[in-house]
C-alpha positions as CSV (number, residue, x, y, z in Angstrom):
1,M,120.1,219.0,80.7
2,F,123.1,220.9,79.8
3,V,126.4,218.8,79.0
4,Y,129.6,220.3,78.9
5,E,131.5,219.7,75.9
6,S,135.2,220.9,75.7
7,E,136.4,222.5,72.4
8,E,139.5,221.4,72.6
9,A,141.2,217.9,73.4
10,I,144.1,218.6,76.0
11,L,146.9,216.0,75.8
12,P,147.7,214.0,79.3
13,G,151.1,214.6,78.4
14,V,150.5,218.4,79.3
15,S,149.4,217.8,82.7
16,L,152.6,215.1,83.1
17,A,154.6,218.0,82.0
18,R,153.8,220.8,84.4
19,I,153.9,218.0,87.2
20,L,157.7,217.3,86.5
21,E,158.4,221.0,85.9
22,K,156.7,221.3,89.5
23,N,158.7,218.7,91.0
24,G,162.1,219.5,89.7
25,L,162.2,216.4,87.6
26,S,163.6,215.5,84.1
27,Q,162.1,213.1,81.7
28,K,165.4,211.0,82.7
29,D,164.8,211.3,86.4
30,L,161.0,210.1,85.9
31,A,162.1,207.1,83.5
32,L,164.5,206.0,86.2
33,K,161.8,206.3,88.9
34,T,159.2,204.4,86.8
35,G,161.3,201.9,84.8
36,L,160.2,202.9,82.0
37,T,162.1,204.1,79.0
38,E,163.0,207.9,78.6
39,K,161.6,207.8,75.0
40,H,158.2,206.3,76.2
41,I,158.0,209.3,78.5
42,S,159.0,212.0,75.8
43,N,156.3,210.1,73.7
44,I,153.6,210.2,76.3
45,I,154.2,213.9,76.8
46,Q,154.1,214.5,72.8
47,G,150.9,212.5,72.7
48,K,152.4,210.0,70.6
49,A,151.7,207.2,73.8
50,S,148.9,207.0,76.1
51,I,149.0,206.6,79.7
52,T,147.6,202.9,80.4
53,E,146.5,201.4,83.9
54,D,149.8,200.2,84.3
55,T,151.7,203.6,83.8
56,A,149.0,205.1,85.8
57,I,149.7,203.2,89.3
58,K,153.7,203.9,88.4
59,L,153.1,207.4,88.2
60,E,150.7,207.1,91.4
61,Y,153.7,205.9,93.4
62,V,156.0,208.6,91.9
63,F,153.9,211.5,92.8
64,G,151.2,209.9,95.1
65,G,147.5,210.5,94.5
66,K,145.3,208.0,92.9
67,A,146.1,206.1,89.3
68,S,142.6,207.0,88.4
69,F,143.9,210.7,88.0
70,W,146.0,209.8,85.1
71,I,143.6,207.0,83.8
72,N,140.9,209.8,83.6
73,L,143.1,212.1,82.2
74,Q,143.8,209.8,79.1
75,K,140.1,209.2,79.0
76,N,139.0,212.2,78.9
77,Y,141.5,213.2,76.3
78,D,140.4,210.1,74.1
79,E,136.8,211.3,74.1
80,D,137.3,214.8,73.6
81,K,139.3,213.8,70.7
82,A,136.9,211.4,69.2
83,R,134.1,213.7,69.9
84,L,135.8,216.7,68.3
85,S,136.7,214.2,65.0
86,F,132.9,213.4,65.0
87,K,131.8,217.0,65.1
88,K,134.1,217.9,62.0
89,G,132.3,215.1,60.2
90,L,129.1,216.5,61.2
91,K,129.4,219.3,59.0
92,A,129.5,217.2,55.8
93,E,125.9,215.6,56.9
94,E,124.1,219.1,57.6
95,K,122.8,218.8,53.7
96,L,121.4,215.3,54.8
97,M,118.9,216.9,57.0
98,K,116.7,218.2,54.2
99,L,115.9,214.7,53.4
100,Y,114.1,214.3,56.7
101,P,111.1,216.2,58.4
102,I,113.1,217.9,60.8
103,R,111.2,220.6,61.4
104,L,107.8,219.0,61.8
105,L,109.4,216.5,64.1
106,V,110.5,219.6,66.1
107,K,106.9,220.9,66.1
108,L,105.4,217.3,67.4
109,K,108.1,217.5,70.1
110,F,110.3,214.3,69.1
111,I,113.0,216.7,68.4
112,G,113.9,219.3,71.2
113,P,114.4,222.7,69.6
114,A,117.8,223.7,68.9
115,L,119.9,227.1,68.7
116,S,122.0,226.0,66.0
117,L,121.9,224.0,62.9
118,E,124.7,221.6,64.5
119,E,122.6,221.3,67.7
120,K,119.6,220.3,65.2
121,L,121.4,218.0,63.7
122,K,122.3,215.9,66.8
123,S,118.9,216.0,68.1
124,S,118.4,214.5,64.7
125,L,120.7,211.8,65.0
126,K,119.7,210.7,68.4
127,F,115.9,210.5,67.4
128,F,116.8,208.1,64.9
129,G,119.3,206.3,67.1
130,V,122.3,206.5,64.7
131,P,125.6,208.4,64.6
132,S,125.0,209.1,61.0
133,L,122.3,210.0,58.7
134,T,123.9,208.2,55.9
135,L,123.1,205.0,57.9
136,I,119.3,205.7,58.2
137,P,118.6,204.0,54.5
138,A,120.1,200.8,55.9
139,V,118.7,200.8,59.3
140,Q,115.0,201.7,58.0
141,A,115.7,199.9,54.9
142,V,111.7,199.2,54.4
143,A,110.9,203.0,54.3
144,F,113.2,203.0,51.0
145,R,111.7,200.0,49.3
146,K,109.0,202.2,47.2
147,S,109.3,205.6,46.0
148,V,106.1,206.1,44.0
149,I,102.6,205.2,44.6
150,K,99.9,206.3,42.3
151,G,101.9,208.8,40.6
152,Q,102.7,210.4,43.7
153,K,106.6,210.5,45.0
154,I,106.5,209.1,48.4
155,D,108.8,211.1,50.9
156,Q,111.1,208.2,52.1
157,G,112.5,210.3,54.5
158,A,109.5,211.0,56.1
159,V,108.5,207.1,56.2
160,A,111.6,206.6,57.7
161,A,110.8,209.3,60.5
162,W,107.3,207.7,61.1
163,L,108.8,204.2,61.4
164,R,111.1,205.6,64.1
165,I,108.4,207.1,66.2
166,G,106.8,203.9,66.4
167,E,110.0,202.1,67.8
168,L,110.3,204.8,70.2
169,K,106.9,204.5,71.3
170,F,107.4,200.6,71.3
171,K,110.4,201.5,73.6
172,E,108.3,203.4,76.2
173,I,105.6,200.4,76.2
174,I,108.3,197.7,76.9
175,D,109.9,199.8,79.5
176,S,106.6,200.3,81.3
177,N,105.5,196.9,81.2
178,P,108.6,194.9,82.4
179,T,106.4,191.7,82.7
180,L,105.0,191.6,79.5
181,A,103.9,188.4,78.0
182,A,105.6,186.9,75.0
183,Y,103.7,186.9,71.6
184,N,100.9,184.0,72.1
185,E,99.8,183.0,68.8
186,T,97.3,180.9,69.8
187,L,95.6,183.3,72.3
188,F,95.6,186.0,69.6
189,R,93.6,183.6,67.1
190,K,91.2,182.9,69.8
191,S,90.6,186.5,70.6
192,L,89.9,187.5,66.7
193,T,86.1,187.2,67.5
194,E,86.2,189.0,70.8
195,I,88.2,192.0,69.0
196,K,85.7,192.1,66.1
197,R,82.9,192.4,68.9
198,L,84.8,195.1,70.6
199,T,84.7,197.2,67.5
200,I,81.0,198.1,68.4
201,K,82.3,200.0,71.5
202,P,82.9,203.6,71.1
203,D,86.0,203.6,72.8
204,F,87.4,200.6,70.8
205,V,90.6,202.8,69.5
206,S,91.7,203.5,73.0
207,L,90.9,200.0,74.7
208,L,92.6,197.9,71.8
209,P,96.2,198.3,72.7
210,K,95.6,197.5,75.9
211,K,93.7,194.5,74.7
212,L,96.4,193.3,72.2
213,L,99.0,193.5,75.0
214,E,97.4,190.5,76.7
215,Y,98.7,188.3,73.6
216,G,102.1,189.7,73.4
217,I,101.2,192.3,70.6
218,I,102.3,195.8,70.6
219,L,99.7,198.7,68.8
220,V,100.8,202.4,68.7
221,Y,99.3,205.3,66.8
222,S,101.7,207.8,65.1
223,P,101.0,211.4,63.9
224,Y,100.4,211.2,60.1
225,L,103.5,212.7,58.3
226,P,103.0,214.5,54.9
227,K,103.6,212.5,51.7
228,T,104.2,209.0,53.3
229,Y,100.8,207.7,52.3
230,V,101.3,205.0,54.7
231,S,98.2,203.1,56.1
232,G,100.3,200.7,58.5
233,A,103.2,199.0,59.1
234,L,103.9,195.6,61.0
235,R,107.3,194.9,62.3
236,W,108.8,192.3,64.8
237,L,110.7,193.7,67.4
238,G,112.2,191.7,70.3
239,G,110.1,188.8,69.6
240,H,106.8,191.1,69.7
241,P,104.7,192.2,66.5
242,L,104.6,195.9,66.6
243,I,101.4,197.3,64.5
244,Q,101.8,200.7,63.9
245,L,98.7,202.9,62.5
246,D,98.3,206.7,61.7
247,D,96.4,208.3,64.7
248,H,94.8,210.5,62.2
249,F,91.9,207.9,61.4
250,K,90.5,209.2,58.4
251,A,87.4,206.9,58.6
252,A,86.4,204.1,60.9
253,D,86.0,201.5,58.2
254,S,89.6,202.2,56.9
255,F,90.8,202.1,60.4
256,Y,89.0,198.8,61.1
257,F,90.6,197.0,57.6
258,S,94.1,198.6,58.2
259,L,94.0,196.8,61.5
260,F,92.8,193.5,60.3
261,H,95.4,193.9,57.5
262,E,98.5,193.8,59.6
263,F,96.8,191.0,61.7
264,A,97.0,189.1,58.6
265,H,101.0,189.8,58.3
266,I,101.2,188.6,62.0
267,L,99.4,185.4,61.2
268,L,100.0,184.6,57.7
269,H,103.6,186.0,56.9
270,D,107.3,185.8,57.5
271,K,108.0,186.7,61.3
272,R,111.5,188.1,60.1
273,A,110.1,190.7,57.4
274,D,109.1,194.0,58.1
275,Y,106.0,195.3,56.0
276,V,104.8,198.8,55.2
277,D,101.4,199.4,53.8
278,Y,100.8,202.2,51.7
279,D,96.9,204.0,50.7
280,Q,95.9,202.8,47.2
281,G,99.4,200.8,46.7
282,E,100.1,198.2,43.8
283,K,99.2,195.2,45.7
284,R,101.9,192.7,45.6
285,D,100.8,188.6,46.5
286,L,101.2,189.1,50.2
287,E,99.5,192.2,50.3
288,K,96.8,190.7,48.3
289,E,96.6,187.7,50.8
290,A,96.4,190.2,53.9
291,D,93.6,191.9,52.0
292,N,91.7,188.8,51.5
293,W,92.0,187.6,54.9
294,A,91.1,190.9,56.4
295,C,88.0,190.7,54.1
296,E,86.9,187.0,55.2
297,T,87.7,187.5,58.7
298,L,85.6,190.6,59.3
299,I,82.7,189.4,57.4
300,P,82.9,185.8,56.3
301,T,81.9,185.4,52.3
302,A,79.0,183.2,52.8
303,D,77.5,185.7,55.6
304,Y,78.2,188.8,53.2
305,Q,76.7,187.1,49.8
306,G,73.5,186.0,51.8
307,F,73.0,189.3,52.9
308,I,73.5,190.6,49.5
309,Q,71.1,188.1,47.9
310,D,68.2,188.5,50.6
311,N,68.4,192.4,50.5
312,P,68.8,193.9,47.1
313,R,67.9,197.2,48.1
314,L,70.6,197.7,50.7
315,S,68.1,199.7,53.1
316,V,69.5,201.3,56.4
317,A,67.4,198.8,57.9
318,A,68.4,196.1,56.6
319,I,72.2,197.1,57.2
320,N,71.3,197.4,61.0
321,S,69.9,194.3,61.0
322,F,72.8,192.7,59.3
323,V,75.5,194.5,61.7
324,K,73.4,193.1,64.8
325,K,73.5,189.6,63.6
326,M,77.5,189.8,62.6
327,E,78.3,191.6,65.9
328,I,80.4,193.8,64.2
329,S,80.7,198.1,63.8
330,R,78.3,199.3,61.4
331,D,81.0,201.0,59.5
332,I,82.8,197.7,58.9
333,V,79.8,196.7,56.8
334,I,79.2,200.4,55.2
335,G,83.1,200.1,54.0
336,R,82.8,196.7,52.4
337,L,79.7,197.6,50.5
338,A,81.1,200.7,49.5
339,H,84.4,199.0,48.3
340,D,82.4,196.3,46.4
341,G,80.4,198.8,44.5
342,K,77.2,197.9,46.3
343,I,76.8,201.6,47.5
344,S,78.1,204.5,46.4
345,W,81.0,206.3,47.9
346,A,79.0,209.2,48.5
347,N,76.6,207.3,50.5
348,R,79.5,205.7,52.1
349,S,81.0,209.1,53.4
350,R,77.9,209.9,54.5
351,L,77.1,206.9,56.6
352,V,80.4,205.8,57.8
353,G,81.6,207.2,61.1
354,K,85.0,208.7,61.9
355,G,87.3,206.8,64.0
């Protein structure tokens, strides 16, 4: 929707001076009629003093009409003045746009097409939900904690944009589910076995977000942004855990592991903290703990070791039998075997499905 923005802030005093002239009144006459000082009238006309609600009511009695006319003149002037000052400040920020994947966000339709650099900057600010691009490193601080992964430089601006997409999707879900229940840890813990069984279903990826809503957990899938190297993120917004995963689902086994890794953050770690997990990143203690929990929850160690011992050749038939016994996706087992070096990555690529 087009919104007109004035290119000039017009003083309310301009209108007051014209009305005085039209009515054949001097500033002294108006001072006598309103009880205001002549100096104050002069200051209003010159823009050195504002038209307050009290002054507006007095002008209503002198000239007729409504006090709101004068109040709105002052309000529009103040808003236009602030907007023009803000617009002037935007010029200094245009160079910061190159730090963020604005062109890609336009292509993905998270930011609308713009005819000018200024319009593109304004759209970018509205996307990020900030009045200045200089605020993004503070607002999305977790995106700027890591700069390099395995020798590759992370595009921190792209990570910030990816996280913001998750927040916008979170808001859409909250707005469309006004009666959404609060996070229920007890029910969530009890549901883990059922969620594992659901991984067998071909439509698991689409079923899961709705299922997690039952426990007050919000899961969103976001487009992969180049050079982010992000596998997933867990944040707490409005008392709800927000799990964000890339929607390119490189392989099903990776998807399942990333999902349960984020589950671990929900259940094991500080609910005031944010977690961004990177592909092949160096593992801090909390990340190792989340990895270990995901492994144990998906395939308990005792069951896994027994399977390995009883099936040293790891035939496809043996794998299928174990999958049936564990009631989980075959891809979870294939991924675990490859990770542990029990089968080659070539066989893993051949055997694992796409998410």
